C-alpha positions in Angstrom: -3.9 2.3 -17.1 -3.5 4.1 -20.4 -5.6 7.2 -20.6 -8.1 6.5 -17.8 -6.0 8.0 -15.0 -3.7 6.4 -12.5 -4.2 2.9 -11.2 -3.1 2.2 -7.6 -2.8 -1.2 -5.9 -4.7 -2.0 -2.7 -3.7 -5.1 -0.8 -6.0 -5.9 2.0 -7.9 -9.0 3.0 -10.9 -7.0 4.0 -13.1 -6.5 0.9 -15.0 -3.7 2.6 -11.7 -1.7 3.0 -11.0 -2.1 -0.7 -14.5 -0.9 -1.5 -14.1 2.1 0.8 -10.8 3.1 -0.8 -12.2 2.7 -4.2 -15.1 5.0 -3.4 -12.8 7.6 -1.8 -10.6 7.7 -4.8 -13.0 7.3 -7.8 -13.8 11.1 -7.8 -10.2 11.9 -8.3 -9.9 9.7 -11.4 -7.7 7.2 -9.6 -8.7 3.6 -10.1 -7.7 0.6 -7.9 -6.7 -3.0 -8.6 -7.3 -5.1 -5.5 -5.5 -8.1 -4.1 -6.8 -9.9 -1.0 -3.5 -11.5 -0.2 0.3 -11.0 -0.6 0.4 -13.8 -3.2 -2.3 -12.0 -5.3 -0.5 -8.7 -5.0 2.8 -10.2 -6.2 1.0 -11.7 -9.2 -0.2 -8.1 -10.1 3.1 -6.2 -9.6 5.4 -5.5 -12.5 7.7 -2.6 -13.1 6.0 0.7 -13.6 2.5 -0.7 -13.4 1.4 1.0 -10.2 2.8 4.3 -9.0 1.4 3.6 -5.5 0.3 0.7 -3.4 -1.7 0.7 -0.1 -0.5 -2.4 1.8 -2.2 -3.8 4.9 0.1 -4.7 7.7 -1.4 -8.1 8.4 -2.4 -10.4 5.5 -3.5 -14.0 5.7 -0.4 -15.3 3.9 2.4 -12.8 5.0 3.2 -9.7 6.9 2.7 -6.4 5.1 6.3 -5.2 5.5 7.6 -8.5 4.1 5.3 -8.0 1.1 6.5 -4.4 0.7 10.1 -5.7 0.5 9.1 -8.3 -2.1 7.2 -5.7 -4.1 10.2 -3.4 -4.0 12.4 -6.2 -5.5 10.0 -6.2 -8.5 9.4 -2.5 -8.8 11.9 -0.2 -7.1 9.9 2.9 -8.1 6.6 2.0 -6.5 5.6 4.0 -3.5 3.9 2.2 -0.7 1.6 3.3 2.1 1.0 0.9 5.0 -2.6 0.7 6.3 -3.1 -1.0 9.6 -5.5 -1.5 12.5 -2.8 -3.5 14.2 0.2 -1.2 14.2 0.4 2.5 15.1 2.6 5.0 13.2 4.8 5.2 16.3 5.6 1.5 16.3 9.3 0.7 15.8 8.7 -1.5 12.8 6.7 1.2 11.1 9.2 3.9 11.9 12.1 1.8 10.6 10.2 1.1 7.4 9.6 4.9 7.0 13.2 5.8 7.7 14.6 3.3 5.2 12.1 4.4 2.6 10.4 1.1 2.3 7.1 2.8 2.9 6.4 6.5 2.4 3.4 6.7 4.6 1.2 5.1 7.2 -2.6 5.3 7.7 -4.3 3.7 10.7 -7.7 2.0 10.5 -10.3 3.3 10.7 -9.2 6.2 8.6 -10.7 9.5 7.4 -10.9 10.4 3.7 -8.5 13.2 4.2 -5.9 10.8 5.6 -5.9 8.8 2.3 -5.7 12.0 0.2 -2.8 13.2 2.4 -1.0 9.9 2.1 -1.2 10.2 -1.7 0.2 13.7 -1.6 3.1 12.6 0.5 3.8 9.7 -1.8 3.7 11.9 -4.9 6.1 14.4 -3.1 8.5 11.5 -2.3 8.8 10.7 -6.0 9.8 14.3 -6.8 12.5 14.2 -4.1 14.2 11.2 -5.7 
């Protein structure tokens, strides 16, 4: 994390999605650490380690929003973007998480490269508003 650019966390049980995000972001200098489960993600999270995490809504060991709450307990500054092929941005749970500031963005699967870049811009802007 030192001088090699930002490191974001991706939590998704689909290795192909992790690979896709890594390849979308590598040209920007952003690197990713990957976790395939909520448990793995919690082992990686520590204060100020990741400025941003992409969290899948459905993981094999817990719900993405529950994981987001647990991550927030460890690092109150981390920004989280939910990624889901299960939920839609209009779903009540997603809207509530956005309204309470638990997540700062939502991207549906499958996604376009531009949607990922836009979610990062929104997350960065949410940091400057605080």
